[in-house]
C-alpha positions in Angstrom: -57.1 -5.2 147.5 -53.9 -4.0 145.8 -54.1 -0.9 143.7 -53.5 -1.2 140.1 -51.0 0.4 137.9 -50.8 0.2 134.0 -47.2 0.0 133.0 -46.9 1.1 129.3 -44.1 0.7 126.9 -44.9 1.0 123.1 -43.2 -2.3 122.2 -43.1 -5.3 124.6 -40.1 -5.7 125.1 -36.7 -5.4 123.3 -33.7 -7.3 124.8 -32.3 -4.0 126.0 -35.6 -3.2 127.9 -36.1 -6.2 130.0 -35.4 -4.1 133.1 -39.0 -2.8 132.6 -40.2 -6.4 133.3 -37.8 -6.9 136.3 -38.9 -3.7 137.8 -42.6 -4.5 137.4 -41.9 -8.0 138.9 -40.3 -6.4 141.9 -43.4 -4.5 142.8 -45.2 -6.0 145.9 -48.0 -3.8 147.1 -49.2 -2.8 143.6 -50.7 -5.0 140.9 -49.0 -4.2 137.5 -50.5 -4.7 134.1 -48.1 -4.3 131.3 -49.7 -2.7 128.2 -48.1 -2.1 124.8 -48.8 -1.4 121.3 -47.2 -4.6 120.0 -45.0 -7.5 121.1 -41.4 -7.2 120.1 -39.8 -10.1 121.8 -41.7 -13.5 121.5 -38.9 -15.2 123.5 -39.5 -13.2 126.6 -41.5 -14.9 129.3 -44.5 -12.9 130.3 -46.0 -15.7 132.2 -45.4 -14.1 135.7 -47.0 -10.8 134.9 -50.3 -9.8 133.3 -49.8 -8.1 129.9 -52.1 -7.2 126.9 -52.1 -4.9 123.9 -54.1 -1.8 123.2 -55.0 -3.5 119.8 -55.5 -7.1 120.5 -53.6 -9.5 117.9 -56.2 -10.9 115.5 -58.3 -7.8 115.5 -60.4 -7.3 112.4 -59.1 -5.0 109.5 -61.5 -2.2 110.2 -60.6 -2.2 114.0 -56.9 -2.3 113.0 -57.2 0.7 110.5 -59.5 2.8 113.0 -56.8 2.1 115.7 -54.0 3.2 113.5 -55.8 6.3 112.4 -56.3 7.3 116.1 -52.7 6.6 116.7 -51.4 8.7 113.9 -53.5 11.6 115.2 -52.3 11.0 118.7 -55.7 10.4 120.1 -57.3 7.5 122.0 -59.4 5.2 120.1 -62.7 4.2 121.9 -62.1 0.5 121.9 -58.8 1.0 123.6 -60.2 3.3 126.1 -62.6 0.6 127.1 -59.9 -2.0 127.3 -58.0 0.1 129.8 -61.2 1.2 131.6 -62.0 -2.5 132.3 -58.6 -2.8 134.2 -59.8 -0.1 136.6 -56.4 1.1 137.4 -55.4 3.8 139.8 -52.3 5.2 137.8 -50.4 5.0 134.5 -46.7 4.4 134.5 -45.1 5.1 131.1 -41.5 4.1 130.3 -39.8 6.6 128.0 -41.3 10.0 127.0 -42.0 8.8 123.5 -44.3 6.0 124.8 -45.8 8.7 127.3 -46.9 10.8 124.5 -48.8 7.6 123.0 -50.7 6.5 126.1 -51.5 9.9 127.4 -54.6 10.4 125.4 -56.0 7.2 127.1 -55.0 8.2 130.6 -56.5 11.6 130.1 -59.8 10.1 128.9 -60.0 7.9 132.0 -58.9 10.8 134.2 -55.8 8.8 135.4 -52.5 10.4 136.7 -49.4 9.4 135.0 -45.7 8.9 135.9 -43.2 8.9 133.1 -39.8 7.4 133.4 -37.2 9.2 131.4 -34.3 7.0 130.4 -31.9 8.7 128.0 -32.6 9.2 124.3 -36.0 10.4 125.0 -34.6 13.6 126.7 -31.2 13.9 125.3 -31.8 13.9 121.4 -31.6 17.4 120.3 -35.1 19.1 119.6 -34.0 20.0 116.1 -33.3 16.3 115.4 -36.8 15.3 116.3 -38.3 18.2 114.3 -36.2 17.2 111.3 -38.2 14.0 110.9 -35.0 11.9 111.3 -36.7 10.0 114.0 -39.9 9.4 111.9 -42.6 11.9 110.7 -44.9 11.0 113.6 -42.3 12.1 116.1 -41.5 15.4 114.6 -43.7 17.2 117.2 -42.3 15.1 120.1 -40.4 17.9 121.8 -43.5 20.2 122.0 -45.6 17.4 122.8 -43.4 16.4 125.8 -43.2 20.0 127.0 -47.0 20.2 126.7 -47.3 17.0 128.8 -45.1 18.6 131.5 -47.7 21.3 132.0 -50.3 18.7 132.8 -51.2 18.7 136.6 -51.7 14.9 136.5 -48.2 14.2 135.2 -45.0 13.8 137.0 -41.6 12.6 135.6 -39.0 10.0 136.9 -35.4 10.3 135.9 -33.3 7.3 136.0 -30.2 9.2 137.3 -29.3 12.6 138.5 -27.8 13.4 135.1 -31.1 12.6 133.3 -32.8 14.8 135.6 -30.5 17.7 134.7 -30.9 16.9 130.9 -34.8 17.0 131.4 -34.6 20.4 133.1 -32.4 21.6 130.2 -35.0 20.2 127.8 -37.6 22.6 129.5 -39.3 20.4 132.0 -39.7 22.2 135.5 -37.4 20.8 138.1 -40.2 20.4 140.6 -41.8 18.0 138.1 -39.0 15.5 138.2 -37.9 13.0 140.8 -34.9 10.7 140.4 -35.9 7.1 140.7 -33.4 4.3 140.2 -34.5 1.2 138.6 -31.8 -1.0 140.2 -30.8 -4.6 139.7 -31.3 -7.8 141.6 -28.0 -8.3 143.5 -29.1 -11.9 144.2 -29.1 -12.7 140.4 -25.8 -10.8 139.9 -23.3 -12.0 142.3 -19.6 -12.7 141.6 -19.0 -15.8 139.5 -17.0 -18.8 140.7 -13.7 -17.9 139.1 -11.9 -15.3 141.3 -11.2 -12.0 139.3 -7.5 -12.4 139.5 -7.6 -15.8 137.9 -9.7 -15.0 134.8 -8.5 -14.6 131.5 -7.6 -11.1 130.4 -11.0 -10.7 128.8 -12.8 -7.4 128.1 -16.6 -7.6 127.7 -18.9 -5.2 125.9 -22.7 -5.5 126.3 -24.9 -3.2 124.4 -26.7 -2.5 121.0 -24.3 -1.8 118.2 -25.3 1.8 117.6 -23.4 5.1 117.4 -24.0 6.2 121.2 -22.5 3.0 122.6 -19.2 3.7 121.2 -18.0 0.3 120.3 -15.6 1.5 117.6 -13.5 3.4 120.3 -13.1 0.2 122.4 -12.0 -1.7 119.3 -9.5 0.9 118.6 -8.2 1.0 122.1 -8.2 -2.9 122.2 -5.7 -2.9 119.1 -3.2 -0.8 121.3 -3.8 -3.0 124.4 -2.8 -6.3 122.4 0.6 -4.7 121.8 1.2 -4.8 125.5 -0.8 -7.7 126.6 -1.0 -10.3 123.8 -3.3 -12.6 125.5 -6.1 -9.9 125.9 -9.5 -10.9 124.5 -12.5 -8.8 123.6 -16.1 -10.1 123.4 -18.8 -7.9 122.0 -22.4 -8.8 122.9 -25.3 -7.1 121.0 -26.6 -6.4 117.6 -27.4 -3.2 115.8 -27.0 -1.1 112.7 -23.2 -0.8 113.2 -22.4 -4.4 113.2 -20.9 -4.6 109.6 -18.8 -1.5 110.2 -17.4 -2.8 113.5 -16.6 -6.3 111.8 -14.9 -4.4 109.0 -13.0 -2.3 111.6 -11.8 -5.5 113.3 -10.6 -7.0 109.9 -8.8 -3.7 108.9 -6.9 -3.9 112.2 -6.1 -7.4 111.7 -7.1 -8.2 115.2 -7.3 -11.7 116.7 -9.3 -12.6 119.7 -12.4 -10.4 119.0 -15.7 -12.3 119.3 -19.1 -11.0 118.2 -21.9 -13.0 119.9 -24.9 -11.2 118.8 -27.9 -10.6 121.2 -27.9 -12.9 124.2 -30.4 -13.6 127.1 -30.0 -12.3 130.5 -28.6 -15.6 131.7 -26.2 -15.7 128.8 -24.9 -12.1 129.5 -24.4 -13.0 133.2 -22.3 -16.1 131.9 -20.2 -13.7 130.0 -19.8 -11.3 132.9 -18.7 -14.2 135.0 -15.9 -15.1 132.6 -14.5 -11.6 132.1 -12.2 -9.4 134.1 -13.3 -6.0 132.7 -16.7 -4.7 131.6 -16.3 -1.8 129.3 -19.1 0.6 127.9 -17.3 3.3 125.8 -20.4 5.6 125.5 -20.5 8.8 123.5 -22.9 11.5 122.6 -24.3 10.8 119.2 -24.6 13.4 116.4 -28.3 13.4 117.3 -27.6 14.3 121.0 -28.6 10.7 121.9 -26.8 9.7 125.1 -26.8 7.2 127.7 -29.1 7.3 130.7 -28.0 4.9 133.6 -27.2 1.6 131.7 -28.5 -1.3 133.7 -25.6 -3.4 132.2 -23.2 -1.3 134.2 -25.1 -2.0 137.4 -25.1 -5.8 136.6 -21.4 -5.7 136.1 -20.8 -3.8 139.3 -22.8 -6.2 141.2 -21.0 -9.3 139.7 -17.7 -7.9 140.9 -15.8 -7.2 137.7 -13.9 -4.0 136.8 -16.1 -1.5 135.2 -14.7 1.1 132.6 -17.1 3.6 131.0 -17.3 7.0 129.5 -21.1 7.1 130.3 -22.1 10.5 131.6 -25.6 9.3 132.6 -24.5 7.7 135.8 -21.7 10.1 137.0 -22.4 11.0 140.6 -24.8 8.1 140.9 -22.9 4.8 140.4 -20.0 6.0 138.3 -17.4 7.6 140.6 -13.9 7.5 139.1 -11.5 5.4 140.9 -13.9 4.7 143.7 -16.7 2.5 142.0 -15.4 2.4 138.5 -13.0 3.7 136.0 -14.0 6.6 133.8 -12.5 8.4 130.7 -13.6 11.1 128.3 -15.7 10.3 125.4 -13.9 9.1 122.3 -10.5 9.2 124.1 -9.2 5.8 123.0 -5.7 6.6 124.3 -7.1 7.2 127.7 -9.2 4.1 127.5 -6.1 2.1 126.4 -4.2 3.3 129.4 -6.9 2.3 131.8 -7.4 -1.2 130.2 -3.7 -2.0 130.2 -3.3 -0.7 133.7 -6.1 -3.1 135.0 -5.0 -6.0 133.1 -1.3 -5.5 134.1 -2.0 -5.1 137.8 -5.5 -6.0 138.7 -4.6 -6.7 142.4 -3.9 -2.9 142.9 -7.8 -2.2 142.3 -9.6 -4.8 144.1 -10.8 -2.2 146.7 -12.9 -0.6 143.8 -14.7 -3.9 143.3 -15.6 -4.0 146.9 -16.7 -0.3 146.9 -19.0 -1.0 143.8 -20.7 -3.9 145.3 -21.4 -2.2 148.5 -22.9 0.6 146.5 -25.2 -1.6 144.6 -26.4 -3.2 147.8 -27.0 0.1 149.6 -28.4 2.2 146.7 -29.4 0.1 143.7 -30.9 -3.0 145.0 -34.0 -3.4 142.8 -36.3 -4.6 145.7 -35.4 -1.4 147.7 -35.8 0.9 144.5 -39.2 -0.8 143.9 -40.2 0.2 147.3 -39.4 3.7 146.8 -41.2 3.6 143.3 -44.3 2.4 145.2 -44.2 5.2 147.5 -44.2 7.6 144.5 -47.2 5.5 143.1 -49.0 6.2 146.3 -48.3 10.0 146.2 -49.3 10.4 142.5 -52.2 8.0 142.1 -55.8 9.0 142.1 -57.4 9.4 145.5 
């Protein structure tokens, strides 16, 4: 009989977190049960995976109130403990440090070991930012709670990239409590599209939430300069977020043509966009809060799909982002450098076909989700209860 792992994320699941579902589906020797606080994405198909909530939908008002009181106090409510006890799991795997804080009281009550995957914001936002209450009153004690969690002998951390491991160490988590564990992508789903890269339109694609750390405004700024040299260049921006109106206003002020905002798209729709672009660009920055990228799955998908990748993300440097070998990199907020790179690629793409070959080989050898899941299951075996 397969061992069971409770895979926990507070909200099930935002469009930007469907990689959790994909990783869970890639498990072969473990039986995963996806647990959350609430469902966020009703359009997401959970039919192929077991999932349930700590607080079942339709619960009575007294039950909901009791649950929320325990949650606010960061304690495990008795009914939730019984729900998880009935699963009879061998391990808890929490995605994001913030969610780990929420599920740990339940794991501890059941004497279950826990793995915590650190993705980016959960380890890069400055401690002072959390403590100021800008991420919500309930999260003000998050830094000290995470460091306290790191002292628990039954807890071990997984970092999605080498850079995230370094950030976790800087945060105060002991190095020997952290293992780099890639999530990966399915390179069978993300293969080069039918249109050869040299025959595609001069289209640049951005996929990501429209928030500060994604740096979309620097791409728009650079695109305005690219258009002066390459008039038929196009920019497609996929995603939604709090900066959408600001970005639309920026496009209008620059009097830019050929810029399309699509809103949020499904994975299949994103793949279609990748297959019709020449360049995938993610101009990430470090936000004022310290929030920064981990290892964006969208970049891995673009690399596997055989398009040119341009990014300022530091989260994957040394892992999948190797300048002029597997991608093109530039310094954060340097729109002039970004302009130069985009113009160069669109002007002479044939000079850089070797980079596309390199990145596809890298994905197959290091970031194939099935192989990454096998490595994850080895960690499950090491850290689960005897």
